[in-house]
N, CA, C and O atoms as CSV, one atom per row, in Angstrom:
chain,resi,resn,atom,element,x,y,z
A,1,MET,N,N,3.420,10.332,-4.485
A,1,MET,CA,C,3.222,9.433,-5.683
A,1,MET,C,C,2.137,9.992,-6.625
A,1,MET,O,O,1.165,10.597,-6.173
A,2,ASN,N,N,2.304,9.798,-7.835
A,2,ASN,CA,C,1.336,10.191,-8.931
A,2,ASN,C,C,-0.044,9.595,-8.588
A,2,ASN,O,O,-0.199,8.384,-8.426
A,3,LEU,N,N,-1.091,10.546,-8.480
A,3,LEU,CA,C,-2.408,10.227,-8.183
A,3,LEU,C,C,-2.985,9.359,-9.404
A,3,LEU,O,O,-3.759,8.427,-9.185
A,4,ASN,N,N,-2.557,9.720,-10.752
A,4,ASN,CA,C,-3.071,9.025,-11.853
A,4,ASN,C,C,-2.576,7.650,-11.810
A,4,ASN,O,O,-3.398,6.760,-12.030
A,5,LEU,N,N,-1.320,7.325,-11.553
A,5,LEU,CA,C,-0.730,6.104,-11.408
A,5,LEU,C,C,-1.576,5.135,-10.415
A,5,LEU,O,O,-1.888,3.983,-10.716
A,6,ARG,N,N,-1.877,5.724,-9.278
A,6,ARG,CA,C,-2.754,5.086,-8.324
A,6,ARG,C,C,-4.101,4.808,-8.800
A,6,ARG,O,O,-4.620,3.758,-8.423
A,7,LEU,N,N,-4.755,5.599,-9.582
A,7,LEU,CA,C,-5.978,5.359,-10.197
A,7,LEU,C,C,-5.978,4.369,-11.235
A,7,LEU,O,O,-6.925,3.599,-11.396
A,8,ALA,N,N,-4.875,4.364,-11.993
A,8,ALA,CA,C,-4.775,3.403,-12.984
A,8,ALA,C,C,-4.478,1.969,-12.317
A,8,ALA,O,O,-4.846,0.936,-12.875
A,9,LEU,N,N,-3.829,1.965,-11.158
A,9,LEU,CA,C,-3.682,0.682,-10.398
A,9,LEU,C,C,-5.060,0.186,-9.994
A,9,LEU,O,O,-5.363,-0.994,-10.171
A,10,LEU,N,N,-5.839,0.998,-9.495
A,10,LEU,CA,C,-7.116,0.638,-8.915
A,10,LEU,C,C,-8.030,0.111,-10.003
A,10,LEU,O,O,-8.741,-0.863,-9.757
A,11,VAL,N,N,-8.055,0.717,-11.231
A,11,VAL,CA,C,-8.693,0.283,-12.341
A,11,VAL,C,C,-8.201,-1.042,-12.924
A,11,VAL,O,O,-8.989,-1.805,-13.481
A,12,VAL,N,N,-7.089,-1.276,-12.815
A,12,VAL,CA,C,-6.532,-2.733,-13.233
A,12,VAL,C,C,-6.924,-3.731,-12.272
A,12,VAL,O,O,-7.166,-4.897,-12.583
A,13,ASN,N,N,-6.988,-3.249,-11.051
A,13,ASN,CA,C,-7.304,-4.149,-9.811
A,13,ASN,C,C,-8.786,-4.617,-10.038
A,13,ASN,O,O,-9.108,-5.805,-10.020
A,14,ILE,N,N,-9.600,-3.651,-10.239
A,14,ILE,CA,C,-11.173,-3.845,-10.412
A,14,ILE,C,C,-11.324,-4.665,-11.674
A,14,ILE,O,O,-12.094,-5.624,-11.719
A,15,GLY,N,N,-10.597,-4.287,-12.679
A,15,GLY,CA,C,-10.730,-5.031,-13.875
A,15,GLY,C,C,-10.368,-6.515,-13.840
A,15,GLY,O,O,-10.986,-7.335,-14.520
A,16,ALA,N,N,-9.176,-6.904,-12.895
A,16,ALA,CA,C,-8.841,-8.129,-12.739
A,16,ALA,C,C,-9.969,-9.012,-11.913
A,16,ALA,O,O,-10.258,-10.190,-12.127
A,17,ILE,N,N,-10.524,-8.141,-10.921
A,17,ILE,CA,C,-11.641,-8.794,-10.117
A,17,ILE,C,C,-12.753,-9.155,-10.968
A,17,ILE,O,O,-13.302,-10.240,-10.778
A,18,TYR,N,N,-13.175,-8.339,-11.930
A,18,TYR,CA,C,-14.375,-8.595,-12.652
A,18,TYR,C,C,-13.869,-9.706,-13.613
A,18,TYR,O,O,-14.671,-10.626,-13.776
A,19,PHE,N,N,-12.763,-9.788,-14.238
A,19,PHE,CA,C,-12.155,-10.903,-15.196
A,19,PHE,C,C,-12.279,-12.221,-14.465
A,19,PHE,O,O,-12.816,-13.200,-14.983
A,20,PHE,N,N,-11.768,-12.218,-13.252
A,20,PHE,CA,C,-11.587,-13.592,-12.628
A,20,PHE,C,C,-12.960,-13.737,-11.817
A,20,PHE,O,O,-13.096,-14.708,-11.074
A,21,GLN,N,N,-13.930,-12.833,-11.941
A,21,GLN,CA,C,-15.257,-13.164,-11.410
A,21,GLN,C,C,-15.248,-13.482,-9.873
A,21,GLN,O,O,-15.861,-14.411,-9.346
A,22,VAL,N,N,-14.408,-12.506,-9.201
A,22,VAL,CA,C,-14.449,-12.637,-7.668
A,22,VAL,C,C,-14.912,-11.250,-7.226
A,22,VAL,O,O,-14.173,-10.402,-6.727
A,23,LYS,N,N,-16.302,-11.105,-7.479
A,23,LYS,CA,C,-16.779,-9.685,-7.157
A,23,LYS,C,C,-16.937,-9.506,-5.695
A,23,LYS,O,O,-17.118,-8.351,-5.310
A,24,GLU,N,N,-16.900,-10.429,-4.841
A,24,GLU,CA,C,-16.896,-10.309,-3.337
A,24,GLU,C,C,-15.598,-9.604,-2.930
A,24,GLU,O,O,-15.499,-9.110,-1.806
A,25,LEU,N,N,-14.754,-9.557,-3.686
A,25,LEU,CA,C,-13.286,-9.025,-3.389
A,25,LEU,C,C,-13.344,-7.517,-3.675
A,25,LEU,O,O,-12.451,-6.816,-3.200
A,26,LEU,N,N,-14.233,-7.005,-4.347
A,26,LEU,CA,C,-14.356,-5.725,-4.834
A,26,LEU,C,C,-14.317,-4.641,-3.606
A,26,LEU,O,O,-13.530,-3.697,-3.681
A,27,TYR,N,N,-15.048,-4.769,-2.650
A,27,TYR,CA,C,-15.150,-4.007,-1.497
A,27,TYR,C,C,-13.802,-3.933,-0.670
A,27,TYR,O,O,-13.427,-2.849,-0.223
A,28,PHE,N,N,-13.146,-4.981,-0.491
A,28,PHE,CA,C,-11.932,-5.063,0.238
A,28,PHE,C,C,-10.927,-4.492,-0.570
A,28,PHE,O,O,-10.045,-3.841,-0.009
A,29,ALA,N,N,-10.912,-4.649,-2.001
A,29,ALA,CA,C,-9.834,-4.031,-2.881
A,29,ALA,C,C,-9.910,-2.559,-2.820
A,29,ALA,O,O,-8.903,-1.889,-2.593
A,30,VAL,N,N,-11.006,-2.063,-3.005
A,30,VAL,CA,C,-11.103,-0.595,-2.982
A,30,VAL,C,C,-10.865,0.085,-1.605
A,30,VAL,O,O,-10.411,1.227,-1.535
A,31,SER,N,N,-11.179,-0.636,-0.542
A,31,SER,CA,C,-10.734,-0.205,1.001
A,31,SER,C,C,-9.109,-0.347,1.102
A,31,SER,O,O,-8.371,0.438,1.697
A,32,SER,N,N,-8.744,-1.430,0.442
A,32,SER,CA,C,-7.217,-1.431,0.462
A,32,SER,C,C,-6.559,-0.451,-0.037
A,32,SER,O,O,-5.639,0.096,0.572
A,33,HIS,N,N,-6.989,-0.077,-1.321
A,33,HIS,CA,C,-6.330,1.095,-1.916
A,33,HIS,C,C,-6.514,2.472,-1.260
A,33,HIS,O,O,-5.636,3.329,-1.359
A,34,LEU,N,N,-7.767,2.701,-0.525
A,34,LEU,CA,C,-7.726,3.842,0.152
A,34,LEU,C,C,-6.923,3.796,1.352
A,34,LEU,O,O,-6.423,4.852,1.740
A,35,PHE,N,N,-6.727,2.730,1.997
A,35,PHE,CA,C,-5.912,2.455,3.198
A,35,PHE,C,C,-4.474,2.795,2.908
A,35,PHE,O,O,-3.791,3.529,3.622
A,36,LEU,N,N,-4.058,2.188,1.778
A,36,LEU,CA,C,-2.634,2.464,1.328
A,36,LEU,C,C,-2.384,3.711,0.840
A,36,LEU,O,O,-1.227,4.123,0.928
A,37,PHE,N,N,-3.346,4.508,0.269
A,37,PHE,CA,C,-3.132,5.745,-0.112
A,37,PHE,C,C,-3.087,6.709,1.118
A,37,PHE,O,O,-2.331,7.679,1.068
A,38,ALA,N,N,-3.827,6.497,2.171
A,38,ALA,CA,C,-3.811,7.224,3.400
A,38,ALA,C,C,-2.527,7.027,3.981
A,38,ALA,O,O,-1.904,8.003,4.398
A,39,LEU,N,N,-2.033,5.807,4.063
A,39,LEU,CA,C,-0.845,5.399,4.656
A,39,LEU,C,C,0.356,6.080,4.108
A,39,LEU,O,O,1.279,6.527,4.789
A,40,ASP,N,N,0.252,6.122,2.715
A,40,ASP,CA,C,1.324,6.793,1.952
A,40,ASP,C,C,1.352,8.165,2.203
A,40,ASP,O,O,2.424,8.719,2.447
A,41,VAL,N,N,0.146,8.867,2.168
A,41,VAL,CA,C,0.109,10.273,2.516
A,41,VAL,C,C,0.706,10.782,3.870
A,41,VAL,O,O,1.418,11.780,3.972
A,42,PHE,N,N,0.310,9.941,4.923
A,42,PHE,CA,C,0.914,10.086,6.151
A,42,PHE,C,C,2.537,9.894,6.371
A,42,PHE,O,O,3.264,10.532,7.132
A,43,THR,N,N,2.882,8.823,5.475
A,43,THR,CA,C,4.307,8.578,5.643
A,43,THR,C,C,5.027,9.732,4.878
A,43,THR,O,O,6.064,10.142,5.400
A,44,GLN,N,N,4.617,10.321,3.696
A,44,GLN,CA,C,5.253,11.292,3.147
A,44,GLN,C,C,5.332,12.564,4.011
A,44,GLN,O,O,6.351,13.252,4.065
A,45,MET,N,N,4.191,12.838,4.689
A,45,MET,CA,C,4.191,13.928,5.562
A,45,MET,C,C,5.334,13.849,6.588
A,45,MET,O,O,6.112,14.780,6.793
A,46,TYR,N,N,5.368,12.756,7.166
A,46,TYR,CA,C,6.531,12.536,8.437
A,46,TYR,C,C,7.923,12.414,7.679
A,46,TYR,O,O,8.952,12.796,8.237
A,47,GLU,N,N,7.937,11.909,6.476
A,47,GLU,CA,C,9.354,11.911,5.908
A,47,GLU,C,C,9.704,13.230,5.584
A,47,GLU,O,O,10.888,13.530,5.734
A,48,LYS,N,N,8.858,14.151,5.136
A,48,LYS,CA,C,9.317,15.629,4.903
A,48,LYS,C,C,9.744,16.377,6.132
A,48,LYS,O,O,10.626,17.236,6.141
A,49,ARG,N,N,9.023,15.968,7.200
A,49,ARG,CA,C,9.365,16.566,8.569
A,49,ARG,C,C,10.756,16.045,8.986
A,49,ARG,O,O,11.554,16.768,9.582
A,50,LEU,N,N,11.028,14.733,8.644
A,50,LEU,CA,C,12.222,14.163,9.077
A,50,LEU,C,C,13.479,14.370,8.219
A,50,LEU,O,O,14.572,13.975,8.626
A,51,ASN,N,N,13.337,14.974,7.061
A,51,ASN,CA,C,14.457,15.258,6.239
A,51,ASN,C,C,15.246,16.348,6.816
A,51,ASN,O,O,16.428,16.425,6.484
A,52,ASN,N,N,14.779,17.164,7.598
A,52,ASN,CA,C,15.515,18.143,8.352
A,52,ASN,C,C,16.336,17.560,9.372
A,52,ASN,O,O,17.492,17.939,9.553
A,53,ILE,N,N,15.723,16.539,10.131
A,53,ILE,CA,C,16.543,15.932,11.297
A,53,ILE,C,C,17.508,14.857,10.967
A,53,ILE,O,O,18.453,14.630,11.722
A,54,ARG,N,N,17.305,14.141,9.810
A,54,ARG,CA,C,18.447,13.295,9.472
A,54,ARG,C,C,18.823,12.202,10.408
A,54,ARG,O,O,20.001,11.976,10.685
A,55,LYS,N,N,17.797,11.505,10.909
A,55,LYS,CA,C,17.915,10.335,11.794
A,55,LYS,C,C,17.545,9.117,11.196
A,55,LYS,O,O,16.342,8.910,11.041
A,56,PRO,N,N,18.395,8.241,10.818
A,56,PRO,CA,C,17.982,6.999,10.149
A,56,PRO,C,C,17.013,6.112,11.070
A,56,PRO,O,O,16.171,5.381,10.549
A,57,LEU,N,N,17.145,6.192,12.256
A,57,LEU,CA,C,16.118,5.429,13.295
A,57,LEU,C,C,14.822,5.887,13.174
A,57,LEU,O,O,13.917,5.057,13.261
A,58,LEU,N,N,14.552,7.077,12.985
A,58,LEU,CA,C,13.251,7.632,12.831
A,58,LEU,C,C,12.634,7.232,11.544
A,58,LEU,O,O,11.443,6.920,11.524
A,59,ALA,N,N,13.329,7.217,10.509
A,59,ALA,CA,C,12.812,6.742,9.120
A,59,ALA,C,C,12.490,5.253,9.271
A,59,ALA,O,O,11.441,4.775,8.838
A,60,LEU,N,N,13.355,4.593,9.852
A,60,LEU,CA,C,13.000,3.053,10.026
A,60,LEU,C,C,11.868,2.896,10.946
A,60,LEU,O,O,11.079,1.985,10.696
A,61,SER,N,N,11.652,3.676,12.023
A,61,SER,CA,C,10.491,3.428,12.757
A,61,SER,C,C,9.349,3.772,12.031
A,61,SER,O,O,8.347,3.112,12.309
A,62,ILE,N,N,9.218,4.777,11.028
A,62,ILE,CA,C,8.047,5.067,10.272
A,62,ILE,C,C,7.753,3.693,9.353
A,62,ILE,O,O,6.603,3.270,9.231
A,63,ASN,N,N,8.695,3.155,8.832
A,63,ASN,CA,C,8.446,1.861,8.106
A,63,ASN,C,C,7.975,0.755,8.899
A,63,ASN,O,O,7.157,-0.049,8.452
A,64,PHE,N,N,8.495,0.677,10.142
A,64,PHE,CA,C,7.983,-0.457,11.150
A,64,PHE,C,C,6.464,-0.133,11.369
A,64,PHE,O,O,5.656,-1.059,11.291
A,65,PHE,N,N,6.062,1.085,11.627
A,65,PHE,CA,C,4.704,1.513,11.932
A,65,PHE,C,C,3.746,1.218,10.757
A,65,PHE,O,O,2.579,0.850,10.889
A,66,ARG,N,N,4.401,1.430,9.575
A,66,ARG,CA,C,3.627,1.019,8.366
A,66,ARG,C,C,3.263,-0.494,8.291
A,66,ARG,O,O,2.148,-0.907,7.973
A,67,ILE,N,N,4.302,-1.252,8.611
A,67,ILE,CA,C,4.096,-2.675,8.688
A,67,ILE,C,C,3.054,-2.945,9.797
A,67,ILE,O,O,2.094,-3.680,9.564
A,68,VAL,N,N,3.217,-2.408,10.906
A,68,VAL,CA,C,2.222,-2.677,11.999
A,68,VAL,C,C,0.691,-2.344,11.661
A,68,VAL,O,O,-0.267,-3.042,11.993
A,69,PHE,N,N,0.643,-1.127,10.925
A,69,PHE,CA,C,-0.830,-0.723,10.492
A,69,PHE,C,C,-1.268,-1.684,9.526
A,69,PHE,O,O,-2.442,-2.054,9.540
A,70,CYS,N,N,-0.385,-2.166,8.618
A,70,CYS,CA,C,-0.959,-3.098,7.549
A,70,CYS,C,C,-1.321,-4.291,8.192
A,70,CYS,O,O,-2.383,-4.793,7.825
A,71,LEU,N,N,-0.626,-4.904,9.138
A,71,LEU,CA,C,-1.062,-6.053,9.754
A,71,LEU,C,C,-2.472,-5.918,10.566
A,71,LEU,O,O,-3.312,-6.813,10.656
A,72,VAL,N,N,-2.554,-4.674,11.111
A,72,VAL,CA,C,-3.757,-4.513,11.969
A,72,VAL,C,C,-5.001,-4.474,10.939
A,72,VAL,O,O,-6.073,-5.042,11.145
A,73,PHE,N,N,-4.681,-3.714,9.802
A,73,PHE,CA,C,-5.656,-3.783,8.655
A,73,PHE,C,C,-6.034,-5.226,8.217
A,73,PHE,O,O,-7.193,-5.581,8.004
A,74,LEU,N,N,-5.028,-5.956,8.114
A,74,LEU,CA,C,-5.349,-7.439,7.516
A,74,LEU,C,C,-5.674,-8.309,8.721
A,74,LEU,O,O,-5.896,-9.489,8.449
A,75,LEU,N,N,-5.739,-7.974,9.926
A,75,LEU,CA,C,-5.973,-8.942,11.123
A,75,LEU,C,C,-7.358,-9.617,10.943
A,75,LEU,O,O,-7.439,-10.823,11.174
A,76,PRO,N,N,-8.502,-8.891,10.529
A,76,PRO,CA,C,-9.703,-9.667,10.341
A,76,PRO,C,C,-9.643,-10.780,9.247
A,76,PRO,O,O,-10.318,-11.805,9.353
A,77,GLN,N,N,-8.847,-10.550,8.238
A,77,GLN,CA,C,-8.678,-11.553,7.230
A,77,GLN,C,C,-7.785,-12.693,7.616
A,77,GLN,O,O,-8.037,-13.842,7.255
A,78,ILE,N,N,-6.747,-12.386,8.345
A,78,ILE,CA,C,-5.828,-13.257,8.886
A,78,ILE,C,C,-6.419,-14.303,9.768
A,78,ILE,O,O,-6.241,-15.511,9.613
A,79,SER,N,N,-7.195,-13.703,10.784
A,79,SER,CA,C,-7.829,-14.410,11.859
A,79,SER,C,C,-8.996,-15.259,11.317
A,79,SER,O,O,-9.328,-16.222,12.007
A,80,SER,N,N,-9.650,-15.027,10.186
A,80,SER,CA,C,-10.689,-15.586,9.666
A,80,SER,C,C,-10.222,-17.175,9.367
A,80,SER,O,O,-9.135,-17.504,8.890
A,81,SER,N,N,-11.237,-18.015,9.738
A,81,SER,CA,C,-11.055,-19.396,9.483
A,81,SER,C,C,-11.475,-19.829,8.027
A,81,SER,O,O,-11.306,-20.989,7.653
A,82,ASN,N,N,-12.035,-18.851,7.206
A,82,ASN,CA,C,-12.407,-19.248,5.908
A,82,ASN,C,C,-11.187,-19.101,4.969
A,82,ASN,O,O,-10.531,-18.067,4.840
A,83,THR,N,N,-10.967,-20.292,4.320
A,83,THR,CA,C,-9.870,-20.342,3.513
A,83,THR,C,C,-9.974,-19.528,2.240
A,83,THR,O,O,-8.965,-19.332,1.562
A,84,GLU,N,N,-11.202,-19.028,1.877
A,84,GLU,CA,C,-11.257,-18.192,0.643
A,84,GLU,C,C,-10.712,-16.830,0.946
A,84,GLU,O,O,-10.498,-16.036,0.030
A,85,ARG,N,N,-10.498,-16.557,2.103
A,85,ARG,CA,C,-9.908,-15.182,2.511
A,85,ARG,C,C,-8.461,-14.934,2.138
A,85,ARG,O,O,-7.960,-13.811,2.197
A,86,LYS,N,N,-7.730,-16.141,1.708
A,86,LYS,CA,C,-6.391,-15.902,1.342
A,86,LYS,C,C,-6.343,-14.974,0.120
A,86,LYS,O,O,-5.346,-14.270,-0.042
A,87,ILE,N,N,-7.284,-14.937,-0.680
A,87,ILE,CA,C,-7.276,-14.206,-1.789
A,87,ILE,C,C,-7.305,-12.759,-1.517
A,87,ILE,O,O,-6.700,-12.015,-2.289
A,88,TYR,N,N,-7.936,-12.280,-0.516
A,88,TYR,CA,C,-7.911,-11.013,-0.033
A,88,TYR,C,C,-6.469,-10.637,0.373
A,88,TYR,O,O,-5.956,-9.590,-0.023
A,89,ILE,N,N,-5.830,-11.516,1.172
A,89,ILE,CA,C,-4.484,-11.167,1.581
A,89,ILE,C,C,-3.558,-11.129,0.409
A,89,ILE,O,O,-2.735,-10.216,0.340
A,90,ILE,N,N,-3.622,-11.996,-0.468
A,90,ILE,CA,C,-2.742,-11.869,-1.786
A,90,ILE,C,C,-2.921,-10.719,-2.541
A,90,ILE,O,O,-1.977,-10.181,-3.120
A,91,ASN,N,N,-4.353,-10.191,-2.590
A,91,ASN,CA,C,-4.582,-8.923,-3.436
A,91,ASN,C,C,-3.850,-7.796,-2.677
A,91,ASN,O,O,-3.092,-7.003,-3.235
A,92,PHE,N,N,-4.137,-7.789,-1.370
A,92,PHE,CA,C,-3.476,-6.614,-0.626
A,92,PHE,C,C,-2.013,-6.530,-0.785
A,92,PHE,O,O,-1.499,-5.439,-1.032
A,93,PHE,N,N,-1.209,-7.739,-0.647
A,93,PHE,CA,C,0.084,-7.551,-0.742
A,93,PHE,C,C,0.575,-7.465,-2.216
A,93,PHE,O,O,1.742,-7.146,-2.445
A,94,LEU,N,N,-0.270,-7.737,-3.186
A,94,LEU,CA,C,0.167,-7.446,-4.578
A,94,LEU,C,C,0.184,-5.930,-4.739
A,94,LEU,O,O,1.159,-5.342,-5.206
A,95,ILE,N,N,-0.830,-5.372,-4.374
A,95,ILE,CA,C,-1.088,-3.860,-4.341
A,95,ILE,C,C,0.049,-3.307,-3.642
A,95,ILE,O,O,0.764,-2.512,-4.251
A,96,TYR,N,N,0.328,-3.634,-2.388
A,96,TYR,CA,C,1.224,-3.048,-1.495
A,96,TYR,C,C,2.628,-3.143,-2.146
A,96,TYR,O,O,3.353,-2.153,-2.052
A,97,PHE,N,N,3.074,-4.232,-2.790
A,97,PHE,CA,C,4.320,-4.371,-3.282
A,97,PHE,C,C,4.445,-3.563,-4.584
A,97,PHE,O,O,5.529,-3.054,-4.867
A,98,VAL,N,N,3.423,-3.432,-5.349
A,98,VAL,CA,C,3.472,-2.719,-6.641
A,98,VAL,C,C,3.677,-1.136,-6.140
A,98,VAL,O,O,4.535,-0.430,-6.670
A,99,LEU,N,N,3.016,-0.758,-5.323
A,99,LEU,CA,C,2.940,0.538,-4.806
A,99,LEU,C,C,4.396,0.831,-4.118
A,99,LEU,O,O,4.877,1.956,-4.248
A,100,LEU,N,N,5.013,-0.055,-3.475
A,100,LEU,CA,C,6.201,0.133,-2.846
A,100,LEU,C,C,7.320,0.173,-3.881
A,100,LEU,O,O,8.265,0.947,-3.727
A,101,THR,N,N,7.236,-0.668,-4.965
A,101,THR,CA,C,8.143,-0.639,-6.032
A,101,THR,C,C,8.031,0.616,-6.767
A,101,THR,O,O,9.063,1.130,-7.198
A,102,ILE,N,N,6.903,1.165,-6.960
A,102,ILE,CA,C,6.746,2.506,-7.602
A,102,ILE,C,C,7.357,3.636,-6.700
A,102,ILE,O,O,8.018,4.565,-7.165
A,103,ASN,N,N,7.083,3.476,-5.403
A,103,ASN,CA,C,7.678,4.580,-4.542
A,103,ASN,C,C,9.188,4.588,-4.638
A,103,ASN,O,O,9.781,5.652,-4.818
A,104,LEU,N,N,9.812,3.470,-4.528
A,104,LEU,CA,C,11.209,3.239,-4.709
A,104,LEU,C,C,11.828,3.691,-5.967
A,104,LEU,O,O,12.933,4.233,-5.972
A,105,ILE,N,N,11.096,3.466,-7.096
A,105,ILE,CA,C,11.616,4.102,-8.344
A,105,ILE,C,C,11.497,5.662,-8.336
A,105,ILE,O,O,12.327,6.402,-8.862
A,106,ASN,N,N,10.346,6.087,-7.666
A,106,ASN,CA,C,10.319,7.608,-7.699
A,106,ASN,C,C,11.304,8.217,-6.788
A,106,ASN,O,O,11.789,9.309,-7.080
A,107,LYS,N,N,11.628,7.621,-5.743
A,107,LYS,CA,C,12.682,8.125,-4.788
A,107,LYS,C,C,14.000,8.165,-5.443
A,107,LYS,O,O,14.709,9.164,-5.318
A,108,LYS,N,N,14.392,7.102,-6.163
A,108,LYS,CA,C,15.670,6.841,-6.954
A,108,LYS,C,C,15.726,7.948,-7.985
A,108,LYS,O,O,16.788,8.521,-8.228
A,109,LYS,N,N,14.595,8.252,-8.592
A,109,LYS,CA,C,14.740,9.245,-9.686
A,109,LYS,C,C,14.982,10.715,-8.922
A,109,LYS,O,O,15.774,11.558,-9.342
A,110,HIS,N,N,14.248,10.850,-7.860
A,110,HIS,CA,C,14.428,12.110,-7.102
A,110,HIS,C,C,15.808,12.256,-6.555
A,110,HIS,O,O,16.307,13.378,-6.470
A,111,LEU,N,N,16.464,11.166,-6.171
A,111,LEU,CA,C,17.795,11.224,-5.635
A,111,LEU,C,C,18.828,11.506,-6.738
A,111,LEU,O,O,19.802,12.231,-6.534
A,112,ASN,N,N,18.580,10.910,-7.906
A,112,ASN,CA,C,19.452,11.069,-9.022
A,112,ASN,C,C,19.197,12.499,-9.548
A,112,ASN,O,O,20.166,13.012,-10.108
A,113,LYS,N,N,18.236,13.124,-9.480
A,113,LYS,CA,C,18.047,14.682,-9.844
A,113,LYS,C,C,18.855,15.614,-8.990
A,113,LYS,O,O,19.347,16.653,-9.429
A,114,SER,N,N,18.982,15.160,-7.633
A,114,SER,CA,C,19.653,16.046,-6.735
A,114,SER,C,C,21.215,15.782,-6.609
A,114,SER,O,O,21.901,16.482,-5.864
């Protein structure tokens, strides 16, 4: 995925945090971006290895483990009894789904070229 696009998404997210004056969310938002970037890098590394194997169950298992890692990352927020933590979870999933959509668009463009 394009690094400039990720940085732009991070800047938009930080700008929204300051606009809505939820500054306690800043640390979690930056750590979410770093976590999702690392997850994407590892996923792309394994997908490149699996392109030679061509087994759909292996690709599916990678996405399953992505979901598990995301849940483990969010577990402290989910298990917190503080109702204000909902915004942390919402922010994470907004970032996650935007990045997922961008990845799908990039993969579709790559498949159309080949």
